[in-house]
Backbone as CSV, one residue per row, in Angstrom:
resi,resn,N_x,N_y,N_z,CA_x,CA_y,CA_z,C_x,C_y,C_z
1,MET,16.753,109.602,68.674,17.608,108.659,69.405,18.939,108.509,68.700
2,SER,18.879,108.362,67.314,20.140,108.170,66.600,21.015,109.394,66.705
3,ASN,20.379,110.618,66.757,21.192,111.817,66.873,21.937,111.883,68.196
4,SER,21.344,111.284,69.229,22.019,111.343,70.532,23.262,110.490,70.568
5,HIS,23.328,109.445,69.695,24.529,108.590,69.694,25.610,109.115,68.760
6,GLN,25.241,109.950,67.801,26.212,110.398,66.810,27.413,111.122,67.416
7,PRO,27.216,112.024,68.372,28.400,112.713,68.933,29.398,111.753,69.540
8,ARG,28.914,110.695,70.176,29.854,109.761,70.797,30.679,109.036,69.745
9,ARG,30.006,108.654,68.608,30.748,107.973,67.547,31.796,108.915,66.958
10,SER,31.368,110.190,66.792,32.306,111.182,66.271,33.476,111.369,67.231
11,HIS,33.214,111.364,68.510,34.264,111.538,69.515,35.263,110.371,69.470
12,ARG,34.696,109.138,69.286,35.587,107.972,69.224,36.486,108.044,67.998
13,ARG,35.934,108.524,66.884,36.764,108.626,65.683,37.888,109.633,65.874
14,ARG,37.576,110.722,66.576,38.629,111.723,66.825,39.727,111.155,67.707
15,LYS,39.350,110.351,68.719,40.362,109.753,69.601,41.240,108.803,68.828
16,LYS,40.603,108.021,67.921,41.387,107.075,67.129,42.376,107.820,66.258
17,SER,41.904,108.931,65.672,42.787,109.726,64.817,43.949,110.297,65.609
18,ASN,43.645,110.799,66.842,44.714,111.326,67.704,45.708,110.240,68.073
19,ALA,45.182,109.040,68.378,46.074,107.939,68.748,46.999,107.592,67.602
20,GLY,46.468,107.671,66.353,47.322,107.380,65.208,48.442,108.383,65.088
21,ARG,48.084,109.682,65.334,49.132,110.695,65.257,50.171,110.502,66.349
22,ILE,49.723,110.142,67.539,50.666,109.905,68.652,51.568,108.730,68.329
23,GLY,50.981,107.667,67.735,51.793,106.502,67.385,52.868,106.851,66.385
24,ILE,52.498,107.658,65.376,53.505,108.073,64.381,54.603,108.902,65.030
25,ALA,54.204,109.845,65.901,55.207,110.680,66.588,56.115,109.822,67.435
26,GLY,55.526,108.804,68.133,56.341,107.930,68.966,57.331,107.157,68.141
27,ALA,56.894,106.694,66.978,57.801,105.939,66.121,58.957,106.806,65.667
28,LEU,58.632,108.076,65.294,59.699,108.985,64.882,60.668,109.268,66.008
29,THR,60.096,109.482,67.222,60.959,109.724,68.381,61.860,108.538,68.650
30,GLY,61.291,107.317,68.552,62.096,106.122,68.768,63.208,106.011,67.762
31,ALA,62.922,106.350,66.497,63.953,106.280,65.465,65.076,107.255,65.743
32,VAL,64.694,108.486,66.160,65.716,109.472,66.511,66.557,108.986,67.675
33,GLY,65.904,108.386,68.713,66.636,107.887,69.877,67.601,106.792,69.497
34,ILE,67.163,105.868,68.630,68.050,104.785,68.200,69.242,105.353,67.446
35,ALA,68.982,106.350,66.594,70.087,106.969,65.858,71.075,107.632,66.793
36,ALA,70.545,108.292,67.859,71.427,108.954,68.821,72.285,107.948,69.566
37,VAL,71.676,106.830,69.969,72.442,105.790,70.662,73.525,105.235,69.761
38,ALA,73.148,104.985,68.481,74.130,104.468,67.535,75.280,105.436,67.362
39,ALA,74.944,106.749,67.287,76.002,107.758,67.161,76.897,107.756,68.377
40,GLY,76.275,107.597,69.584,77.071,107.558,70.807,78.020,106.387,70.821
41,ILE,77.524,105.222,70.353,78.389,104.050,70.309,79.543,104.289,69.357
42,ALA,79.260,104.932,68.238,80.320,105.189,67.258,81.385,106.092,67.823
43,VAL,81.006,107.074,68.671,81.975,108.000,69.256,82.795,107.324,70.336
44,LEU,82.153,106.466,71.139,82.815,105.917,72.319,83.519,104.590,72.082
45,ARG,83.386,104.010,70.910,84.000,102.712,70.705,85.514,102.839,70.731
46,PRO,86.241,101.764,71.043,87.709,101.818,71.082,88.262,102.356,69.775
47,GLY,89.274,103.223,69.909,89.892,103.810,68.737,89.295,105.146,68.367
48,GLY,88.192,105.526,69.018,87.576,106.814,68.745,88.371,107.945,69.366
49,ASP,87.952,109.183,69.061,88.664,110.343,69.592,88.558,110.442,71.092
50,SER,87.561,109.763,71.713,87.366,109.871,73.150,88.245,108.909,73.925
51,ALA,89.062,108.092,73.273,89.922,107.132,73.962,90.914,107.865,74.835
52,ALA,91.301,107.227,75.951,92.245,107.849,76.878,93.600,108.015,76.217
53,ASP,94.319,109.054,76.598,95.661,109.290,76.100,96.570,108.164,76.564
54,PRO,97.163,107.373,75.644,97.976,106.232,76.068,99.224,106.648,76.806
55,ALA,99.621,107.924,76.679,100.829,108.367,77.370,100.575,108.680,78.834
56,ARG,99.284,108.803,79.212,98.963,109.142,80.599,99.023,107.898,81.466
57,PRO,99.623,107.989,82.659,99.697,106.817,83.532,98.326,106.242,83.812
58,ALA,98.247,104.916,83.861,96.975,104.256,84.158,96.711,104.274,85.643
59,SER,95.442,104.355,86.013,95.085,104.359,87.425,94.811,102.945,87.892
60,ALA,94.661,102.794,89.202,94.409,101.471,89.752,93.122,100.878,89.217
61,GLY,92.169,101.718,88.882,90.909,101.231,88.368,91.022,100.582,87.003
62,GLN,92.181,100.725,86.357,92.371,100.149,85.042,93.217,98.885,85.095
63,ALA,93.282,98.254,86.241,94.093,97.054,86.375,93.666,96.004,85.378
64,GLY,94.680,95.316,84.836,94.401,94.228,83.928,94.196,94.669,82.488
65,THR,94.323,95.972,82.188,94.116,96.445,80.830,95.404,96.478,80.044
66,GLY,96.534,96.143,80.680,97.815,96.210,79.990,98.456,97.579,80.107
67,GLY,97.867,98.494,80.874,98.414,99.828,81.050,99.416,99.858,82.177
68,HIS,99.278,100.846,83.073,100.154,101.009,84.227,101.574,101.398,83.834
69,GLY,101.699,102.164,82.764,102.979,102.735,82.422,103.891,101.787,81.676
70,PRO,104.979,102.337,81.115,105.925,101.523,80.356,106.861,100.741,81.278
71,SER,107.576,99.812,80.685,108.625,99.126,81.434,109.809,100.070,81.591
72,ALA,110.460,100.035,82.748,111.579,100.928,83.012,112.588,100.238,83.924
73,ALA,113.823,100.726,83.859,114.850,100.195,84.754,114.570,100.665,86.177
74,ALA,115.071,99.918,87.135,114.873,100.283,88.541,115.558,101.613,88.834
75,PRO,114.834,102.557,89.428,115.446,103.849,89.751,116.276,103.761,91.032
76,LYS,117.077,104.784,91.266,117.819,104.876,92.516,116.843,105.216,93.641
77,THR,116.976,104.544,94.762,116.034,104.751,95.871,116.767,104.877,97.195
78,GLY,116.033,105.321,98.191,116.507,105.249,99.559,116.374,103.831,100.074
79,ALA,116.664,103.649,101.355,116.601,102.308,101.942,115.176,101.769,101.881
80,PRO,114.976,100.533,101.393,113.625,99.956,101.356,113.148,99.576,102.751
81,VAL,111.839,99.632,102.940,111.217,99.262,104.216,110.135,98.223,103.921
82,ASP,110.115,97.161,104.687,109.138,96.091,104.488,107.926,96.269,105.394
83,PHE,106.755,95.899,104.872,105.505,96.006,105.611,104.693,94.734,105.408
84,MET,103.901,94.403,106.416,103.014,93.243,106.348,101.651,93.647,106.886
85,THR,100.599,93.295,106.176,99.251,93.638,106.611,98.664,92.502,107.446
86,PRO,97.571,92.780,108.187,96.929,91.712,108.951,96.453,90.546,108.085
87,GLU,96.197,90.820,106.799,95.755,89.752,105.900,96.906,88.891,105.407
88,GLY,98.140,89.307,105.742,99.301,88.541,105.299,99.903,88.996,103.992
89,TYR,99.523,90.194,103.515,100.114,90.733,102.297,101.430,91.436,102.641
90,GLY,102.465,91.126,101.889,103.770,91.728,102.141,104.179,92.699,101.046
91,TYR,104.705,93.858,101.455,105.136,94.891,100.518,106.511,95.417,100.930
92,SER,107.265,95.860,99.927,108.495,96.596,100.175,108.353,97.954,99.502
93,LEU,108.684,99.024,100.239,108.571,100.380,99.711,109.920,101.083,99.801
94,ALA,110.248,101.856,98.769,111.493,102.618,98.760,111.263,103.934,98.030
95,ALA,111.609,105.053,98.668,111.371,106.374,98.096,112.347,106.672,96.964
96,VAL,111.855,107.370,95.948,112.677,107.723,94.782,113.002,109.218,94.763
97,LYS,111.968,110.050,94.688,112.191,111.502,94.627,110.883,112.210,94.945
98,ALA,110.987,113.533,95.149,109.816,114.376,95.388,110.023,115.695,94.667
99,GLY,108.932,116.410,94.468,109.049,117.691,93.804,107.699,118.341,93.599
100,THR,107.660,119.343,92.718,106.421,120.038,92.380,106.278,120.088,90.865
101,ASP,105.045,120.129,90.415,104.777,120.142,88.974,103.341,120.602,88.780
102,LYS,103.091,121.355,87.717,101.726,121.801,87.445,100.868,120.687,86.875
103,GLN,101.506,119.617,86.375,100.772,118.461,85.858,101.500,117.182,86.269
104,PRO,101.508,116.864,87.555,102.301,115.718,88.026,101.790,114.366,87.568
105,LEU,100.516,114.290,87.173,99.953,113.024,86.696,99.190,113.224,85.393
106,GLY,99.808,113.955,84.495,99.160,114.204,83.222,98.304,115.446,83.253
107,ALA,97.458,115.583,82.259,96.643,116.785,82.110,95.676,116.947,83.273
108,THR,95.797,118.045,83.975,94.894,118.375,85.073,94.537,119.860,84.984
109,LYS,93.580,120.272,85.782,93.213,121.683,85.828,94.412,122.507,86.278
110,ALA,94.709,123.563,85.537,95.859,124.401,85.871,95.674,125.021,87.246
111,PRO,96.703,124.966,88.093,96.563,125.566,89.427,96.548,127.086,89.344
112,PRO,95.992,127.756,90.335,95.983,129.221,90.333,97.406,129.786,90.303
113,SER,97.515,131.018,89.881,98.819,131.685,89.820,99.494,131.663,91.193
114,GLY,100.781,131.366,91.202,101.531,131.320,92.446,101.444,129.994,93.164
115,THR,100.784,129.011,92.555,100.656,127.689,93.177,101.040,126.594,92.184
116,THR,101.181,125.385,92.687,101.512,124.226,91.871,101.003,122.990,92.609
117,TYR,101.405,121.805,92.175,101.046,120.575,92.878,102.312,119.890,93.380
118,ALA,102.188,119.211,94.499,103.317,118.462,95.059,103.166,116.982,94.721
119,TYR,104.299,116.303,94.559,104.252,114.874,94.263,105.477,114.176,94.852
120,ALA,105.419,112.865,94.905,106.575,112.052,95.282,106.467,110.713,94.581
121,ASP,107.602,110.148,94.231,107.662,108.832,93.597,108.283,107.828,94.560
122,TYR,107.761,106.594,94.515,108.366,105.523,95.293,108.189,104.202,94.570
123,VAL,109.014,103.230,94.938,108.913,101.897,94.354,108.074,101.029,95.284
124,LEU,107.065,100.399,94.712,106.189,99.475,95.431,106.451,98.069,94.898
125,THR,106.815,97.145,95.800,107.153,95.779,95.397,106.326,94.768,96.177
126,ASN,105.828,93.773,95.462,105.224,92.616,96.115,106.380,91.725,96.564
127,SER,106.585,91.663,97.854,107.747,90.935,98.382,107.462,89.447,98.606
128,GLN,106.304,88.994,98.137,105.944,87.594,98.353,105.928,86.804,97.045
129,ARG,105.807,85.486,97.179,105.778,84.597,96.012,104.354,84.272,95.587
130,ARG,103.441,85.111,95.967,102.037,84.963,95.579,101.473,86.350,95.331
131,PRO,100.389,86.468,94.591,99.797,87.789,94.365,99.342,88.431,95.678
132,VAL,99.476,89.758,95.742,98.981,90.504,96.895,98.110,91.642,96.380
133,LEU,97.237,92.142,97.248,96.318,93.211,96.884,97.081,94.473,96.495
134,LEU,96.662,95.104,95.387,97.249,96.387,95.021,96.821,97.432,96.036
135,ASP,97.789,98.002,96.713,97.531,99.025,97.718,98.607,100.083,97.597
136,TYR,98.324,101.284,98.090,99.287,102.381,98.055,99.548,102.830,99.490
137,PRO,100.492,102.221,100.165,100.684,102.478,101.602,101.230,103.858,101.946
138,ALA,102.013,104.463,101.047,102.700,105.715,101.382,101.787,106.921,101.232
139,ASP,102.014,107.917,102.095,101.254,109.160,102.045,102.233,110.327,101.985
140,LEU,101.834,111.385,101.287,102.690,112.547,101.068,102.388,113.629,102.095
141,PHE,103.439,114.086,102.777,103.293,115.137,103.795,104.133,116.350,103.415
142,LEU,103.647,117.516,103.852,104.329,118.766,103.587,104.096,119.720,104.747
143,PRO,104.928,120.756,104.887,104.720,121.712,105.979,103.393,122.442,105.820
144,LYS,102.634,122.516,106.876,101.339,123.195,106.803,101.505,124.652,106.411
145,ALA,102.630,125.238,106.779,102.870,126.645,106.451,102.983,126.878,104.945
146,GLN,103.266,125.816,104.173,103.416,125.946,102.728,102.116,125.645,101.973
147,VAL,101.052,125.446,102.701,99.752,125.189,102.082,98.992,126.514,101.986
148,PRO,98.419,126.846,100.830,97.632,128.081,100.730,96.569,128.135,101.829
149,GLU,96.344,129.330,102.342,95.471,129.492,103.510,94.082,128.913,103.293
150,ASP,93.548,129.032,102.078,92.185,128.547,101.845,92.099,127.025,101.789
151,ALA,93.254,126.337,101.817,93.254,124.874,101.787,93.789,124.258,103.076
152,ARG,94.173,125.077,104.035,94.815,124.538,105.238,93.889,123.661,106.067
153,GLU,92.605,123.953,106.036,91.686,123.106,106.807,91.555,121.717,106.201
154,ARG,91.993,121.558,104.954,91.974,120.248,104.310,93.271,119.480,104.533
155,CYS,94.273,120.135,105.069,95.576,119.506,105.280,95.594,118.887,106.676
156,MET,95.549,117.565,106.728,95.323,116.857,107.980,96.620,116.333,108.611
157,PRO,96.826,116.606,109.898,97.926,115.961,110.623,97.557,114.503,110.874
158,GLN,98.543,113.683,111.189,98.282,112.273,111.476,99.107,111.839,112.681
159,PRO,98.621,110.880,113.435,99.378,110.390,114.597,100.751,109.858,114.174
160,GLY,101.734,110.199,114.982,103.077,109.704,114.709,103.862,110.492,113.684
161,ILE,103.280,111.595,113.154,103.954,112.462,112.179,104.217,113.803,112.861
162,PRO,105.365,114.456,112.593,105.624,115.760,113.210,104.434,116.707,113.094
163,ASP,104.175,117.458,114.144,102.982,118.303,114.227,102.904,119.375,113.148
164,ASP,104.051,119.796,112.624,104.031,120.862,111.618,103.814,120.325,110.202
165,MET,103.646,118.993,110.081,103.433,118.377,108.776,101.978,117.915,108.651
166,CYS,101.461,117.947,107.426,100.094,117.485,107.197,99.991,116.920,105.791
167,THR,98.898,116.212,105.541,98.696,115.608,104.229,97.411,116.127,103.599
168,LEU,97.503,116.567,102.351,96.355,117.052,101.593,95.661,115.885,100.880
169,PRO,94.413,116.064,100.453,93.807,115.049,99.596,94.704,114.778,98.402
170,ASN,94.886,113.521,98.081,95.808,113.154,97.011,95.358,111.853,96.365
171,HIS,96.034,111.463,95.310,95.792,110.148,94.733,97.084,109.601,94.148
172,SER,97.119,108.297,93.971,98.326,107.601,93.536,98.061,106.819,92.261
173,GLU,99.074,106.741,91.414,98.980,105.964,90.190,100.315,105.285,89.907
174,ILE,100.249,104.131,89.278,101.450,103.459,88.803,101.898,104.149,87.517
175,THR,103.155,104.575,87.467,103.664,105.277,86.291,104.660,104.444,85.493
176,ALA,105.186,103.360,86.068,106.125,102.508,85.331,106.166,101.126,85.962
177,ARG,106.440,100.133,85.138,106.612,98.754,85.606,108.096,98.433,85.527
178,ILE,108.692,98.120,86.639,110.148,97.957,86.702,110.568,96.632,86.079
179,ASP,111.542,96.738,85.157,112.117,95.563,84.496,111.050,94.662,83.874
180,GLY,110.056,95.281,83.261,109.043,94.510,82.550,108.071,93.757,83.420
181,ALA,107.896,94.180,84.656,106.946,93.505,85.544,105.558,93.467,84.921
182,LYS,104.845,92.377,85.128,103.480,92.270,84.631,102.596,93.267,85.372
183,PRO,101.599,93.838,84.699,100.711,94.788,85.375,99.813,94.076,86.375
184,PRO,99.245,94.816,87.315,98.255,94.222,88.219,97.111,93.612,87.411
185,ALA,96.468,92.610,87.993,95.390,91.924,87.289,94.207,91.718,88.216
186,ASP,93.023,91.638,87.633,91.813,91.414,88.411,91.680,89.942,88.774
187,GLU,91.440,89.695,90.056,91.176,88.345,90.533,89.931,88.378,91.407
188,ASN,88.835,87.905,90.856,87.568,87.853,91.593,87.152,89.220,92.130
189,GLY,87.375,90.251,91.324,86.950,91.592,91.707,87.964,92.404,92.476
190,SER,89.124,91.815,92.792,90.187,92.538,93.501,91.377,92.711,92.565
191,THR,92.033,93.872,92.628,93.207,94.128,91.819,94.436,93.630,92.567
192,MET,95.161,92.696,91.958,96.278,92.034,92.629,97.596,92.303,91.902
193,ILE,98.667,92.413,92.689,100.016,92.566,92.153,100.622,91.174,91.987
194,PRO,101.138,90.839,90.814,101.759,89.526,90.641,102.947,89.328,91.589
195,ALA,103.270,88.092,91.867,104.388,87.771,92.758,105.672,88.429,92.270
196,GLY,106.359,89.138,93.186,107.647,89.734,92.890,107.628,90.983,92.030
197,ALA,106.471,91.435,91.571,106.403,92.589,90.670,106.721,93.890,91.414
198,SER,107.385,94.807,90.695,107.733,96.118,91.243,107.250,97.210,90.301
199,TYR,106.756,98.283,90.905,106.256,99.414,90.123,106.760,100.727,90.711
200,VAL,106.864,101.744,89.840,107.057,103.109,90.317,105.679,103.715,90.502
201,VAL,105.414,104.219,91.698,104.131,104.839,92.024,104.350,106.331,92.238
202,ARG,103.483,107.133,91.698,103.518,108.577,91.971,102.285,108.955,92.769
203,ILE,102.505,109.658,93.859,101.430,110.223,94.668,101.478,111.731,94.506
204,ALA,100.338,112.346,94.210,100.294,113.784,93.951,99.111,114.413,94.671
205,THR,99.282,115.651,95.092,98.207,116.353,95.784,97.101,116.716,94.797
206,ASP,95.873,116.664,95.276,94.724,117.089,94.467,94.472,118.586,94.604
207,LEU,95.020,119.188,95.649,94.865,120.623,95.884,96.212,121.319,95.686
208,PRO,96.199,122.566,95.210,97.449,123.278,94.964,98.212,123.589,96.250
209,VAL,99.521,123.774,96.078,100.401,124.191,97.167,101.163,125.425,96.698
210,ASP,101.833,126.093,97.630,102.609,127.274,97.262,103.697,126.915,96.253
211,ALA,103.870,127.752,95.244,104.857,127.487,94.202,106.279,127.454,94.760
212,GLY,106.495,128.090,95.898,107.825,128.116,96.492,108.186,126.862,97.276
213,LEU,107.291,125.902,97.326,107.551,124.660,98.056,108.743,123.942,97.446
214,SER,109.666,123.513,98.296,110.877,122.831,97.845,110.724,121.326,97.985
215,ALA,111.435,120.584,97.146,111.437,119.121,97.259,111.923,118.694,98.641
216,ASP,112.806,119.486,99.230,113.333,119.161,100.566,112.261,119.288,101.647
217,ASP,111.168,119.978,101.332,110.086,120.147,102.311,109.143,118.950,102.351
218,LEU,109.226,118.072,101.360,108.267,116.979,101.213,108.763,115.709,101.883
219,ARG,107.836,114.947,102.450,108.158,113.701,103.143,107.172,112.611,102.722
220,LEU,107.664,111.391,102.714,106.816,110.218,102.514,106.773,109.430,103.815
221,TYR,105.557,109.159,104.290,105.373,108.369,105.503,104.351,107.257,105.249
222,VAL,104.522,106.168,105.946,103.504,105.124,106.021,102.965,105.178,107.438
223,TRP,101.684,105.476,107.574,101.124,105.674,108.919,99.843,104.881,109.163
224,ASN,99.199,104.378,108.091,97.936,103.667,108.248,98.114,102.441,109.136
225,ALA,97.127,102.185,109.989,97.210,101.093,110.959,97.329,99.725,110.296
226,ARG,96.919,99.592,109.034,97.070,98.314,108.345,98.539,97.957,108.146
227,PHE,99.406,98.975,108.125,100.811,98.746,107.832,101.727,98.990,109.028
228,THR,101.278,99.759,109.988,102.089,100.029,111.173,101.182,99.999,112.402
229,SER,101.260,98.937,113.138,100.304,98.681,114.218,100.483,99.611,115.418
230,ASP,101.679,100.212,115.589,101.897,101.057,116.765,101.479,102.510,116.546
231,ARG,100.874,102.781,115.371,100.351,104.120,115.068,101.446,105.177,115.007
232,LYS,102.666,104.746,114.740,103.758,105.695,114.543,104.124,105.718,113.067
233,GLY,104.170,106.917,112.503,104.489,107.030,111.091,105.908,106.564,110.805
234,ILE,106.075,105.798,109.757,107.388,105.306,109.341,107.799,106.074,108.097
235,ARG,108.907,106.771,108.176,109.353,107.625,107.069,110.132,106.802,106.042
236,LEU,109.843,107.088,104.775,110.628,106.534,103.679,111.629,107.593,103.248
237,THR,112.898,107.287,103.332,113.936,108.284,103.053,114.305,108.293,101.569
238,PHE,114.490,109.488,101.036,114.904,109.643,99.649,116.408,109.381,99.521
239,PRO,116.858,108.984,98.325,118.304,108.719,98.145,119.122,109.987,98.267
């Protein structure tokens, strides 16, 4: 009878021994994981090598961080145009310049040979005496014929814009704060422009364009229904 129970006792001892080894391995794994997390924190903490280049323009997602470009004098512009949204936010926009550049918004993937990126600058002003939502009303248009063939299906026409013009996927960033304007700030989860503040905004294509594209070929229009209720694009003229 006692011999019949011995194997079970032996089996239990082996399981206990295995559990001890697993516990030790788990503890070692946990220690390695904690060390890895600590190393990650050391790399990513402010001041580390992974910090963003302070010379690169700040994006809208960085509102309230004190970024959004340096203070600068007001540039020469075309005639300003005023806009009002259904929410009652007022903006004034004035075009500055347009052109092409292989890195219009800082370090980006180099475009293929024979291509570049298109961009345009404009002044965005909060024309009211209260904060308004940070928005980028202007869109960059170019002749569809100047878009590389493999990207033409991404170049979209818009109502109220000449049929031979289209807009590629793009993004906008504040590159300078005019006359020391305070940067946008977070208010209850929304990025707001302080009363009267003016910024230089650069809009640049995310897809390459033909290197032969001229600044004279580029146009800035405001066409979104939030800013122009009659669905006709309003052109911002360069100086």
